[in-house]
Backbone bond lengths (Angstrom), bond angles and torsions (degrees), N, CA, C in turn:
res aa  C-N    CA-C-N  psi(-1)  N-CA   C-N-CA  omega(-1)  CA-C   N-CA-C  phi
1 M - - - 1.450 - - 1.524 110.63 -
2 L 1.328 116.08 -38.93 1.458 120.32 179.51 1.521 110.80 -60.06
3 L 1.338 117.19 -42.34 1.461 120.18 179.13 1.517 111.72 -64.04
4 L 1.315 116.85 -38.43 1.461 120.36 177.93 1.520 109.85 -63.39
5 M 1.308 117.33 -41.38 1.468 121.16 178.34 1.524 109.97 -64.54
6 Q 1.339 117.35 -37.94 1.453 120.54 178.14 1.526 110.76 -61.65
7 V 1.315 117.21 -39.68 1.462 121.04 178.67 1.517 110.09 -61.68
8 L 1.315 116.35 -44.10 1.458 120.69 -177.40 1.521 111.95 -68.06
9 L 1.317 118.29 -28.06 1.455 121.52 -177.24 1.523 113.32 -87.71
10 L 1.315 117.97 -12.09 1.460 120.99 179.47 1.525 110.60 -69.74
11 P 1.335 117.25 147.08 1.471 119.39 172.79 1.524 109.34 -62.31
12 K 1.316 116.92 156.29 1.472 121.79 -175.78 1.526 112.64 -53.12
13 N 1.337 118.51 -47.32 1.463 119.88 -178.32 1.523 111.18 -67.31
14 A 1.298 118.84 -33.82 1.463 121.74 177.33 1.521 109.97 -71.95
15 Q 1.330 116.18 -34.39 1.465 119.08 178.86 1.516 110.03 -60.27
16 M 1.314 116.97 -42.10 1.457 120.21 -177.62 1.523 111.07 -66.40
17 S 1.328 117.28 -42.60 1.457 119.55 -176.88 1.522 112.42 -76.05
18 E 1.305 117.81 -30.12 1.461 121.92 -177.95 1.524 112.44 -97.17
19 N 1.312 116.96 -4.30 1.464 121.57 -171.89 1.521 113.48 -54.83
20 S 1.334 118.44 -50.09 1.464 119.90 -175.82 1.520 111.52 -69.38
21 N 1.337 118.16 -38.10 1.462 120.06 178.22 1.516 111.24 -63.67
22 I 1.301 116.27 -43.67 1.462 120.22 -178.65 1.519 109.85 -70.79
23 R 1.340 117.62 -39.42 1.467 120.83 177.99 1.523 109.74 -59.83
24 N 1.325 117.32 -44.05 1.460 120.65 178.35 1.521 111.15 -62.00
25 S 1.325 117.00 -39.93 1.465 120.52 178.64 1.523 110.80 -65.96
26 I 1.315 117.08 -40.98 1.467 120.98 178.39 1.515 109.40 -62.56
27 E 1.328 117.47 -43.69 1.459 121.08 179.74 1.519 110.91 -61.34
28 E 1.330 117.33 -41.98 1.460 120.86 -179.68 1.514 111.15 -64.58
29 V 1.328 117.18 -42.26 1.461 121.35 -177.17 1.521 111.09 -72.73
30 S 1.315 117.68 -42.83 1.459 121.09 -172.88 1.522 113.50 -90.21
31 G 1.333 118.00 -10.81 1.454 120.76 -178.04 1.520 112.83 78.17
32 M 1.324 117.16 17.54 1.459 120.73 179.47 1.524 109.85 -65.13
33 S 1.302 115.75 155.85 1.460 121.29 179.43 1.516 110.42 -75.02
34 K 1.314 115.16 151.87 1.455 121.28 176.94 1.529 108.94 -95.40
35 R 1.306 116.75 143.29 1.455 121.98 178.59 1.523 109.88 -91.72
36 V 1.327 115.55 138.70 1.462 121.80 173.38 1.524 107.73 -134.84
37 S 1.296 115.29 158.23 1.465 120.79 176.40 1.515 108.49 -116.63
38 V 1.321 116.20 141.12 1.458 121.33 175.94 1.515 108.72 -132.89
39 V 1.317 115.33 153.46 1.462 121.52 175.67 1.522 106.30 -112.91
40 L 1.332 115.88 125.01 1.460 121.59 -177.16 1.524 110.51 -113.55
41 Q 1.321 115.94 147.27 1.457 119.75 171.77 1.527 107.41 -64.84
42 N 1.319 116.82 153.54 1.464 121.45 -175.89 1.525 113.21 -54.65
43 N 1.334 116.94 -42.45 1.466 119.04 -178.47 1.534 111.58 -68.53
44 V 1.320 117.57 -34.85 1.461 121.21 177.69 1.528 109.79 -69.57
45 A 1.319 116.56 -41.22 1.465 121.01 177.89 1.528 110.57 -62.77
46 A 1.313 117.06 -39.28 1.469 121.04 178.42 1.527 110.69 -65.73
47 D 1.334 116.30 -41.28 1.466 120.00 177.05 1.525 110.92 -62.90
48 L 1.324 116.27 -42.77 1.469 121.05 178.35 1.523 110.64 -61.37
49 E 1.323 115.88 -45.37 1.463 120.57 -179.99 1.530 111.00 -61.19
50 Q 1.321 116.73 -43.84 1.463 120.67 -179.22 1.531 111.11 -65.52
51 L 1.317 116.15 -44.52 1.465 120.50 179.66 1.533 110.66 -63.16
52 A 1.314 116.24 -42.04 1.468 120.44 178.10 1.529 110.52 -62.06
53 T 1.304 116.53 -43.35 1.467 121.07 178.30 1.527 110.54 -62.38
54 D 1.325 116.38 -46.02 1.466 121.27 -179.61 1.527 111.99 -59.73
55 E 1.335 116.06 -36.04 1.462 120.35 -177.50 1.530 113.14 -97.44
56 R 1.331 115.61 7.71 1.466 121.71 179.41 1.531 112.14 54.19
57 R 1.317 114.75 48.24 1.465 122.11 178.44 1.521 108.25 -125.88
58 S 1.323 115.25 162.65 1.463 118.49 172.35 1.525 107.87 -75.44
59 Q 1.318 116.40 160.90 1.458 119.95 177.40 1.528 110.30 -62.78
60 S 1.312 116.53 -35.40 1.457 120.95 178.48 1.526 110.98 -64.15
61 Q 1.324 116.71 -46.45 1.466 120.21 178.15 1.526 111.11 -61.66
62 M 1.321 116.15 -44.65 1.454 120.60 -178.35 1.527 110.13 -64.99
63 G 1.310 116.97 -42.77 1.457 120.63 177.38 1.520 111.67 -60.13
64 A 1.326 117.12 -42.66 1.462 121.15 179.06 1.527 110.95 -62.96
65 I 1.324 116.69 -42.77 1.466 120.74 179.17 1.527 110.32 -62.70
66 L 1.334 116.59 -45.95 1.461 120.42 -179.02 1.530 112.08 -64.16
67 I 1.312 116.88 -39.02 1.465 120.17 177.98 1.523 110.21 -65.54
68 E 1.331 116.92 -44.24 1.465 120.34 178.05 1.529 110.86 -59.82
69 E 1.333 116.91 -44.45 1.467 120.67 179.37 1.529 111.24 -63.27
70 A 1.318 116.78 -42.08 1.467 120.57 -179.62 1.525 110.88 -65.83
71 L 1.319 117.28 -41.63 1.462 120.54 179.24 1.526 111.31 -65.13
72 K 1.328 116.44 -40.97 1.462 120.68 178.04 1.527 110.31 -63.50
73 A 1.330 117.02 -45.84 1.461 121.42 179.89 1.529 111.01 -63.01
74 R 1.307 116.68 -40.94 1.471 120.43 179.79 1.525 110.65 -65.01
75 K 1.332 116.41 -41.90 1.461 121.08 178.68 1.531 110.41 -62.22
76 E 1.323 116.90 -44.21 1.463 121.12 178.73 1.526 110.84 -63.01
77 L 1.329 117.83 -40.99 1.452 122.06 178.25 1.525 110.95 -62.87
78 Q 1.320 116.84 -43.96 1.461 120.59 178.94 1.529 110.68 -63.19
79 E 1.330 117.17 -39.19 1.458 120.44 178.46 1.531 110.64 -65.22
80 M 1.335 116.76 -40.24 1.470 120.17 177.73 1.519 110.79 -65.10
81 E 1.331 117.33 -41.41 1.460 120.92 179.18 1.525 110.98 -64.13
82 T 1.328 116.69 -39.61 1.461 120.93 178.35 1.520 110.56 -65.22
83 T 1.323 116.73 -43.96 1.460 121.55 178.42 1.521 110.63 -62.49
84 S 1.322 116.27 -42.22 1.462 121.62 179.91 1.534 110.57 -64.43
85 A 1.308 117.63 -42.07 1.459 121.85 -179.98 1.526 110.90 -64.84
86 V 1.318 116.94 -38.97 1.461 121.40 179.28 1.525 109.75 -66.20
87 Q 1.329 117.21 -41.07 1.470 120.90 179.78 1.518 111.58 -67.27
88 E 1.331 117.55 -34.87 1.460 121.27 179.29 1.528 111.20 -68.67
89 D 1.334 117.02 -29.34 1.453 121.12 -179.46 1.521 112.10 -73.00
90 K 1.304 117.22 -17.96 1.484 121.00 -176.72 1.482 112.82 -78.77
């Protein structure tokens, strides 16, 4: 909250130059989500849009869920591969 108040009290020109640094600090303190941009092929974007519609979610929400699921699955796969490699060395 203190950081948010600091943003509001800054002069307009300082707000613009300090905006991203303060926004990042607010996100770190409050646990807010970080924004990212991605470029999707048309067919992937259409699939995302359809899935989001089917699940009554925004495309942004659906994209975030899919990315989280993919990252979790990839991490689990890497852990299995590491475990398998260690067992093969024995």
